[in-house]
C-alpha positions as CSV (number, residue, x, y, z in Angstrom):
1,X,-73.5,-39.2,-59.9
2,X,-72.4,-42.7,-61.0
3,X,-68.8,-41.3,-61.3
4,X,-68.6,-40.1,-57.7
5,X,-65.9,-41.9,-55.8
6,X,-67.1,-43.1,-52.4
7,X,-65.0,-44.1,-49.4
8,X,-65.3,-45.8,-46.0
9,X,-63.5,-45.6,-42.7
10,X,-63.7,-49.4,-42.5
11,X,-65.5,-49.0,-39.2
12,X,-69.3,-49.2,-39.4
13,X,-69.9,-47.4,-36.1
14,X,-67.7,-44.5,-37.3
15,X,-69.2,-44.4,-40.8
16,X,-72.6,-44.0,-39.1
17,X,-71.4,-40.9,-37.2
18,X,-69.6,-39.3,-40.1
19,X,-72.0,-40.0,-42.9
20,X,-71.2,-40.4,-46.6
21,X,-67.6,-39.8,-47.6
22,X,-67.2,-38.8,-51.3
23,X,-64.2,-37.3,-53.1
24,X,-62.8,-34.8,-52.7
25,X,-62.7,-35.3,-48.9
26,X,-60.3,-34.6,-46.0
27,X,-60.3,-36.3,-42.6
28,X,-58.3,-35.0,-39.7
29,X,-57.5,-37.6,-37.0
30,X,-56.1,-36.0,-33.8
31,X,-55.3,-37.6,-30.5
32,X,-53.1,-38.3,-27.5
33,X,-50.0,-40.4,-27.9
34,X,-51.0,-44.1,-28.0
35,X,-54.7,-43.3,-28.5
36,X,-55.0,-45.2,-31.8
37,X,-54.4,-42.5,-34.4
38,X,-52.1,-44.6,-36.6
39,X,-54.4,-47.6,-36.3
40,X,-57.4,-45.6,-37.4
41,X,-55.6,-44.0,-40.3
42,X,-54.2,-47.4,-41.4
43,X,-57.7,-48.9,-41.1
44,X,-59.1,-46.3,-43.5
45,X,-56.2,-46.8,-45.9
46,X,-56.3,-50.6,-45.8
47,X,-60.1,-51.0,-46.1
48,X,-60.3,-48.7,-49.2
49,X,-57.3,-50.6,-50.7
50,X,-59.3,-53.8,-50.3
51,X,-62.0,-52.2,-52.4
52,X,-59.5,-51.5,-55.2
53,X,-58.5,-47.9,-54.3
54,X,-54.7,-47.2,-54.3
55,X,-53.5,-45.9,-50.9
56,X,-50.2,-44.1,-50.0
57,X,-49.1,-44.0,-46.4
58,X,-46.6,-41.3,-45.6
59,X,-45.1,-41.3,-42.1
60,X,-42.3,-39.5,-40.2
61,X,-42.1,-42.0,-37.4
62,X,-43.1,-45.6,-38.1
63,X,-40.6,-48.4,-38.8
64,X,-42.0,-50.3,-41.7
65,X,-41.3,-53.9,-40.4
66,X,-42.6,-53.2,-36.9
67,X,-45.6,-51.2,-38.2
68,X,-46.6,-54.0,-40.6
69,X,-46.2,-56.6,-37.9
70,X,-48.4,-54.7,-35.4
71,X,-51.1,-54.0,-37.9
72,X,-51.3,-57.6,-38.9
73,X,-52.1,-58.5,-35.3
74,X,-55.1,-56.2,-35.6
75,X,-56.3,-57.9,-38.7
76,X,-54.8,-55.5,-41.2
77,X,-52.6,-57.5,-43.7
78,X,-50.7,-54.7,-45.3
79,X,-48.3,-57.0,-47.2
80,X,-51.2,-58.5,-49.1
81,X,-52.5,-55.2,-50.5
82,X,-49.0,-54.0,-51.1
83,X,-48.3,-57.1,-53.2
84,X,-51.3,-56.1,-55.4
85,X,-50.0,-52.6,-55.9
86,X,-52.8,-51.1,-53.9
87,X,-50.7,-49.9,-50.9
88,X,-47.4,-48.1,-50.6
89,X,-45.5,-47.2,-47.4
90,X,-43.0,-44.3,-47.4
91,X,-41.0,-43.0,-44.5
92,X,-40.2,-39.3,-44.9
93,X,-37.1,-37.6,-43.6
94,X,-37.6,-35.9,-40.2
95,X,-36.1,-32.4,-40.8
96,X,-37.0,-28.8,-40.1
97,X,-36.5,-28.1,-43.9
98,X,-40.2,-27.7,-44.9
99,X,-39.4,-27.2,-48.6
100,X,-37.4,-30.5,-48.6
101,X,-40.3,-32.4,-47.0
102,X,-42.9,-30.9,-49.3
103,X,-40.8,-31.8,-52.3
104,X,-40.6,-35.4,-51.1
105,X,-44.4,-35.5,-50.6
106,X,-45.1,-34.0,-54.0
107,X,-42.8,-36.5,-55.6
108,X,-44.4,-39.4,-53.8
109,X,-48.0,-38.5,-54.7
110,X,-47.3,-38.0,-58.4
111,X,-47.8,-41.7,-59.1
112,X,-51.6,-41.3,-58.6
113,X,-53.4,-42.4,-55.5
114,X,-57.1,-42.5,-54.4
115,X,-56.2,-42.3,-50.7
116,X,-53.3,-40.5,-49.1
117,X,-52.4,-40.6,-45.4
118,X,-49.9,-38.2,-43.8
119,X,-48.8,-39.2,-40.3
120,X,-48.3,-36.6,-38.9
121,X,-49.1,-33.1,-40.0
122,X,-47.9,-31.8,-36.7
123,X,-44.3,-32.2,-37.9
124,X,-45.0,-29.7,-40.7
125,X,-47.2,-27.2,-39.0
126,X,-45.4,-26.8,-35.6
127,X,-42.1,-25.4,-37.1
128,X,-44.0,-22.7,-39.0
129,X,-46.3,-21.6,-36.1
130,X,-44.9,-18.0,-36.2
131,X,-44.5,-17.8,-40.0
132,X,-47.8,-16.7,-41.4
133,X,-46.9,-16.9,-45.1
134,X,-45.5,-20.5,-44.9
135,X,-48.4,-21.6,-42.7
136,X,-51.0,-20.2,-45.1
137,X,-49.2,-21.9,-48.0
138,X,-49.3,-25.3,-46.2
139,X,-52.9,-25.0,-45.3
140,X,-53.9,-24.1,-48.9
141,X,-51.8,-27.0,-50.2
142,X,-53.7,-29.5,-48.0
143,X,-57.0,-27.9,-48.9
144,X,-56.3,-28.3,-52.6
145,X,-54.6,-31.7,-52.5
146,X,-57.8,-33.9,-52.3
147,X,-59.4,-31.8,-55.1
148,X,-56.4,-32.4,-57.4
149,X,-56.4,-36.1,-56.5
150,X,-60.2,-36.3,-56.6
151,X,-59.7,-38.6,-53.6
152,X,-59.5,-38.9,-49.9
153,X,-56.8,-37.2,-47.7
154,X,-56.3,-38.4,-44.1
155,X,-54.2,-36.1,-41.9
156,X,-52.9,-37.2,-38.5
157,X,-52.1,-34.7,-35.7
158,X,-50.8,-35.0,-32.2
159,X,-52.6,-33.8,-29.0
160,X,-50.6,-33.4,-25.8
161,X,-51.7,-35.6,-22.9
162,X,-54.6,-34.0,-21.0
163,X,-55.5,-31.5,-23.7
164,X,-58.4,-31.6,-26.2
165,X,-57.5,-28.4,-28.2
166,X,-55.5,-29.0,-31.3
167,X,-53.4,-25.8,-31.1
168,X,-52.3,-26.0,-34.8
169,X,-54.1,-22.9,-36.0
170,X,-56.9,-23.1,-38.6
171,X,-56.2,-26.6,-39.9
172,X,-59.7,-27.7,-38.7
173,X,-61.3,-25.3,-41.2
174,X,-59.8,-27.0,-44.2
175,X,-61.0,-30.5,-43.4
176,X,-64.4,-32.1,-43.9
177,X,-64.3,-34.3,-40.8
178,X,-62.4,-34.0,-37.6
179,X,-62.0,-37.0,-35.3
180,X,-60.5,-36.7,-31.8
181,X,-59.2,-39.9,-30.0
182,X,-58.8,-39.5,-26.3
183,X,-57.8,-41.4,-23.1
184,X,-59.9,-40.8,-20.1
185,X,-59.7,-42.2,-16.5
186,X,-63.0,-43.5,-15.2
187,X,-63.3,-45.3,-11.9
188,X,-59.5,-45.6,-11.9
189,X,-59.4,-47.3,-15.3
190,X,-58.2,-46.1,-18.8
191,X,-61.1,-45.7,-21.2
192,X,-60.8,-45.0,-25.0
193,X,-63.1,-42.2,-26.2
194,X,-63.7,-41.1,-29.8
195,X,-65.2,-37.6,-30.5
196,X,-66.5,-36.6,-33.9
197,X,-66.0,-32.8,-33.6
198,X,-66.9,-32.0,-37.2
199,X,-68.6,-34.0,-40.1
200,X,-69.4,-31.9,-43.1
201,X,-72.9,-32.7,-44.5
202,X,-73.9,-35.0,-41.6
203,X,-75.8,-33.9,-38.4
204,X,-73.7,-34.9,-35.4
205,X,-76.1,-36.3,-32.8
206,X,-73.5,-38.2,-30.8
207,X,-70.5,-36.1,-30.0
208,X,-68.6,-38.8,-28.0
209,X,-68.7,-42.5,-27.8
210,X,-66.3,-45.2,-26.8
211,X,-64.1,-47.5,-28.9
212,X,-61.8,-50.5,-28.5
213,X,-58.7,-51.8,-30.2
214,X,-58.4,-55.6,-30.1
215,X,-56.4,-58.3,-31.9
216,X,-57.9,-59.5,-35.2
217,X,-60.7,-56.9,-35.0
218,X,-58.7,-53.7,-35.0
219,X,-60.8,-50.6,-34.1
220,X,-64.4,-51.0,-33.1
221,X,-66.5,-47.9,-32.5
222,X,-69.7,-48.3,-30.5
223,X,-72.1,-45.5,-31.5
224,X,-75.3,-45.7,-29.4
225,X,-78.4,-45.0,-31.4
226,X,-79.7,-41.5,-31.3
227,X,-82.5,-41.2,-28.7
228,X,-84.8,-39.6,-31.2
229,X,-84.5,-42.8,-33.2
230,X,-85.1,-45.5,-30.6
231,X,-84.9,-48.9,-32.4
232,X,-88.0,-51.0,-32.8
233,X,-88.3,-54.7,-32.0
234,X,-87.4,-57.2,-34.7
235,X,-89.3,-60.3,-35.8
236,X,-91.1,-62.7,-33.5
237,X,-89.2,-65.3,-31.5
238,X,-91.1,-68.4,-30.4
239,X,-91.1,-69.1,-26.7
240,X,-90.4,-72.6,-25.5
241,X,-92.9,-73.5,-22.7
242,X,-96.7,-73.7,-23.0
243,X,-97.2,-71.8,-19.7
244,X,-95.0,-68.9,-20.8
245,X,-96.7,-68.8,-24.2
246,X,-100.0,-68.4,-22.4
247,X,-98.7,-65.5,-20.3
248,X,-96.2,-63.8,-22.6
249,X,-97.3,-64.9,-26.1
250,X,-93.9,-64.5,-27.8
251,X,-90.7,-62.6,-27.7
252,X,-89.2,-60.3,-30.4
253,X,-85.6,-59.9,-31.6
254,X,-84.2,-57.0,-29.7
255,X,-86.2,-57.8,-26.5
256,X,-84.6,-57.0,-23.1
257,X,-85.4,-59.7,-20.6
258,X,-84.6,-59.7,-16.9
259,X,-84.4,-62.9,-14.8
260,X,-84.0,-62.1,-11.1
261,X,-83.3,-64.9,-8.6
262,X,-82.9,-65.0,-4.9
263,X,-79.2,-64.7,-3.8
264,X,-78.2,-68.3,-3.6
265,X,-75.3,-70.4,-5.2
266,X,-75.9,-71.6,-8.7
267,X,-79.1,-69.6,-9.3
268,X,-79.8,-69.1,-12.9
269,X,-78.6,-72.4,-14.4
270,X,-82.1,-73.6,-15.4
271,X,-82.6,-70.2,-17.1
272,X,-79.5,-71.1,-19.3
273,X,-81.2,-74.3,-20.2
274,X,-84.2,-72.2,-21.3
275,X,-81.9,-70.0,-23.4
276,X,-80.4,-73.1,-25.1
277,X,-83.8,-74.5,-25.9
278,X,-84.8,-71.0,-27.3
279,X,-81.8,-71.0,-29.6
280,X,-82.6,-74.5,-30.9
281,X,-86.3,-73.8,-31.7
282,X,-85.5,-70.4,-33.4
283,X,-82.2,-71.5,-35.1
284,X,-80.2,-69.0,-33.1
285,X,-76.8,-68.6,-31.3
286,X,-76.4,-67.3,-27.8
287,X,-73.4,-65.6,-26.2
288,X,-73.2,-66.0,-22.4
289,X,-71.0,-63.4,-20.6
290,X,-70.5,-64.5,-17.0
291,X,-69.5,-62.1,-14.3
292,X,-69.4,-64.7,-11.5
293,X,-67.9,-68.0,-12.8
294,X,-65.3,-69.0,-15.3
295,X,-66.7,-70.1,-18.7
296,X,-65.6,-73.7,-18.2
297,X,-67.6,-73.9,-14.9
298,X,-70.8,-72.6,-16.6
299,X,-70.3,-74.9,-19.6
300,X,-69.7,-78.0,-17.4
301,X,-72.7,-77.4,-15.2
302,X,-75.1,-77.0,-18.2
303,X,-73.7,-80.2,-19.7
304,X,-73.9,-82.1,-16.4
305,X,-77.5,-81.0,-16.0
306,X,-78.3,-82.4,-19.4
307,X,-76.4,-85.6,-18.7
308,X,-78.4,-86.1,-15.5
309,X,-81.5,-85.9,-17.6
310,X,-80.4,-88.8,-19.7
311,X,-78.6,-87.0,-22.6
312,X,-75.3,-88.5,-23.8
313,X,-72.3,-86.3,-22.8
314,X,-70.9,-86.1,-26.4
315,X,-74.3,-85.1,-27.7
316,X,-74.7,-82.4,-25.0
317,X,-71.3,-81.0,-26.0
318,X,-72.3,-80.9,-29.7
319,X,-75.4,-78.9,-28.8
320,X,-73.4,-76.4,-26.8
321,X,-70.8,-76.1,-29.5
322,X,-73.4,-75.3,-32.1
323,X,-75.7,-72.9,-30.2
324,X,-73.8,-71.3,-27.2
325,X,-70.6,-69.4,-26.8
326,X,-69.6,-68.8,-23.1
327,X,-67.0,-66.3,-21.9
328,X,-66.2,-64.7,-18.6
329,X,-65.3,-61.1,-17.6
330,X,-64.3,-59.7,-14.3
331,X,-66.5,-56.5,-14.0
332,X,-64.2,-55.0,-11.4
333,X,-61.2,-55.0,-13.7
334,X,-62.8,-52.3,-15.9
335,X,-64.7,-49.1,-15.7
336,X,-68.3,-49.4,-16.7
337,X,-67.6,-47.7,-20.0
338,X,-64.6,-50.0,-20.6
339,X,-66.6,-53.0,-19.6
340,X,-69.3,-52.2,-22.1
341,X,-66.6,-51.7,-24.8
342,X,-65.1,-55.1,-24.0
343,X,-68.5,-56.8,-24.1
344,X,-69.4,-55.2,-27.4
345,X,-66.1,-56.1,-28.9
346,X,-66.8,-59.8,-28.1
347,X,-70.3,-59.5,-29.4
348,X,-69.0,-58.0,-32.7
349,X,-66.7,-61.0,-33.0
350,X,-69.2,-63.8,-32.1
351,X,-72.2,-62.2,-33.8
352,X,-74.9,-63.8,-31.6
353,X,-78.6,-63.6,-31.8
354,X,-78.9,-63.6,-28.0
355,X,-76.6,-62.1,-25.4
356,X,-76.9,-63.4,-21.8
357,X,-75.3,-61.5,-19.0
358,X,-75.0,-63.9,-16.1
359,X,-74.5,-62.5,-12.6
360,X,-75.6,-58.9,-13.4
361,X,-75.8,-58.1,-9.6
362,X,-72.0,-57.7,-9.6
363,X,-72.0,-55.2,-12.6
364,X,-75.0,-53.4,-11.0
365,X,-72.9,-52.7,-7.9
366,X,-69.8,-51.8,-9.8
367,X,-69.5,-48.0,-9.3
368,X,-72.0,-47.4,-6.6
369,X,-73.7,-44.8,-8.9
370,X,-77.0,-46.1,-10.0
371,X,-77.6,-43.3,-12.5
372,X,-74.3,-43.9,-14.3
373,X,-75.0,-47.7,-14.3
374,X,-78.5,-47.2,-15.8
375,X,-77.2,-44.9,-18.5
376,X,-74.5,-47.4,-19.6
377,X,-77.1,-50.2,-19.4
378,X,-79.6,-48.3,-21.5
379,X,-77.1,-47.3,-24.2
380,X,-75.7,-50.8,-24.5
381,X,-79.2,-52.4,-24.5
382,X,-80.4,-49.9,-27.2
383,X,-77.3,-50.5,-29.3
384,X,-78.0,-54.3,-29.2
385,X,-81.7,-53.8,-29.8
386,X,-80.8,-51.8,-32.9
387,X,-78.9,-54.9,-34.1
388,X,-81.9,-57.2,-33.5
389,X,-80.0,-58.9,-30.6
390,X,-82.0,-60.1,-27.6
391,X,-80.6,-59.3,-24.2
392,X,-81.2,-61.6,-21.3
393,X,-79.9,-60.5,-17.9
394,X,-79.7,-63.1,-15.1
395,X,-78.8,-62.2,-11.5
396,X,-80.0,-61.5,-8.0
397,X,-81.8,-58.6,-6.5
398,X,-79.6,-57.7,-3.5
399,X,-81.3,-54.3,-3.4
400,X,-84.9,-53.8,-4.5
401,X,-84.7,-50.3,-5.9
402,X,-82.1,-50.9,-8.7
403,X,-84.0,-54.1,-9.7
404,X,-87.2,-52.0,-10.1
405,X,-85.3,-49.5,-12.2
406,X,-84.0,-52.2,-14.5
407,X,-87.5,-53.7,-14.7
408,X,-88.7,-50.3,-16.2
409,X,-86.1,-50.6,-18.9
410,X,-87.0,-54.2,-19.8
411,X,-89.6,-55.7,-22.1
412,X,-90.1,-58.8,-19.9
413,X,-89.0,-59.4,-16.3
414,X,-89.2,-62.7,-14.4
415,X,-88.7,-62.3,-10.6
416,X,-88.3,-65.6,-8.6
417,X,-89.3,-65.7,-5.0
418,X,-89.0,-68.6,-2.5
419,X,-92.0,-69.3,-0.3
420,X,-91.2,-71.2,2.9
421,X,-94.2,-73.2,4.3
422,X,-94.8,-74.2,7.9
423,X,-94.3,-77.9,7.0
424,X,-90.7,-77.1,6.0
425,X,-91.4,-77.4,2.2
426,X,-90.3,-74.7,-0.2
427,X,-92.3,-73.4,-3.1
428,X,-91.2,-71.1,-5.9
429,X,-93.3,-68.2,-7.3
430,X,-92.3,-66.3,-10.4
431,X,-93.7,-62.8,-10.9
432,X,-93.9,-62.1,-14.7
433,X,-93.9,-58.5,-15.9
434,X,-94.5,-57.9,-19.6
435,X,-94.5,-54.3,-20.9
436,X,-98.0,-52.9,-21.2
437,X,-99.6,-55.9,-19.5
438,X,-100.8,-56.8,-16.1
439,X,-98.3,-58.8,-14.0
440,X,-98.8,-62.6,-13.8
441,X,-97.7,-65.3,-11.4
442,X,-96.1,-68.7,-12.3
443,X,-96.1,-71.3,-9.5
444,X,-93.6,-74.1,-8.8
445,X,-95.3,-76.9,-10.8
446,X,-95.4,-74.6,-13.9
447,X,-91.7,-73.8,-13.5
448,X,-90.9,-77.5,-13.3
449,X,-92.9,-78.2,-16.4
450,X,-91.1,-75.5,-18.3
451,X,-87.7,-77.0,-17.4
452,X,-88.9,-80.4,-18.5
453,X,-90.0,-78.9,-21.9
454,X,-86.6,-77.2,-22.3
455,X,-84.7,-80.4,-21.6
456,X,-86.9,-82.4,-23.9
457,X,-86.4,-80.0,-26.8
458,X,-82.7,-80.1,-26.3
459,X,-82.7,-83.9,-26.0
460,X,-84.8,-84.4,-29.2
461,X,-82.6,-82.0,-31.1
462,X,-79.3,-83.6,-29.8
463,X,-80.4,-87.1,-30.9
464,X,-80.6,-85.8,-34.5
465,X,-77.1,-84.4,-34.5
């Protein structure tokens, strides 16, 4: 088995769905115009070229200069692998003379390649739809080609808008994997969907999932974990606050934590101080995704709070730079699926240990369909848990029922409540729910002591930088 040639799609989430790719192997990529077929095919070609396997890209449509420039924006530097003799681009003549085209293809592949991409096979199959003999010969040719090469063949095919059936006869029967890229309108937004319709030798548990195409990252496929394989929690994470240690004990990597505040301006800032202290003590990095305020506002408010506590502004900035990345997304500019895809693309780029979603009450009320929201929340949270990433969700409980539903999904929930006394004073109570334990109550002085501990941890650490 040591001589078996193995390949990758270059996309971990897709590799997970397809399973092992060993020569000879054929992948069919079909999709709507602009769905990302060429980008996916190029990613497969480029990634295997980086591993020393020669790739030939045959196309009927692409202009080389424009194609190279666009792929470079996505992080695929084709010129570099071409310079090493590992990648070759050939534009084939667009003609109805099938014999001429096949002659050009045969001539091109004679140089010896490990990966061949043909973009697109529709150009060859559509003219011979009613000619059974030629059609059978073509299908047999593509069936035998990866065997002769002892390599990987990637075929690209077109799907008309709105359709999901290929309509090219029996081509799907001669391939090992069939991937469909689709556009879908959800909540009035365009969402990218990938479907693995066939994967020979691999059980398909997830038929559809979403993907994104972004600069420098290219294609990212987000495959939620199979429900029969719910991920377990990772290693222990030390809690910063003696009172919380007594009540909670410790966290784990992959924990889902809710922090629910009364609906008031600026609520949740102190929780971000707690997150910062948590990252310092456990040598972690946090990504904050804000739905309510621009990233600069969040950053400046955390820094100002530290400065008010006696920390030098420059030192505070260094701590934030080292342990916290802050970004902002408008949840109403995307469908829920698209929003999750954007978030996961950012997470893939930042590679944090903790993800904080700030202002979750806005995302919760996005579509008005609680069932759809909880489904997306669960899939995203389980995906992050499978990566050992803690999820901390900060927001208000505008409606009690959705918050209770989210509490059921979490490992720990902190619910803040204001208590107004007759003398005009205001106290704070925090109800703490830890999975499989009785709820506990934290009172105002304990909350204040936690905040002091967090600031002290941050300050001591900052002085050493």
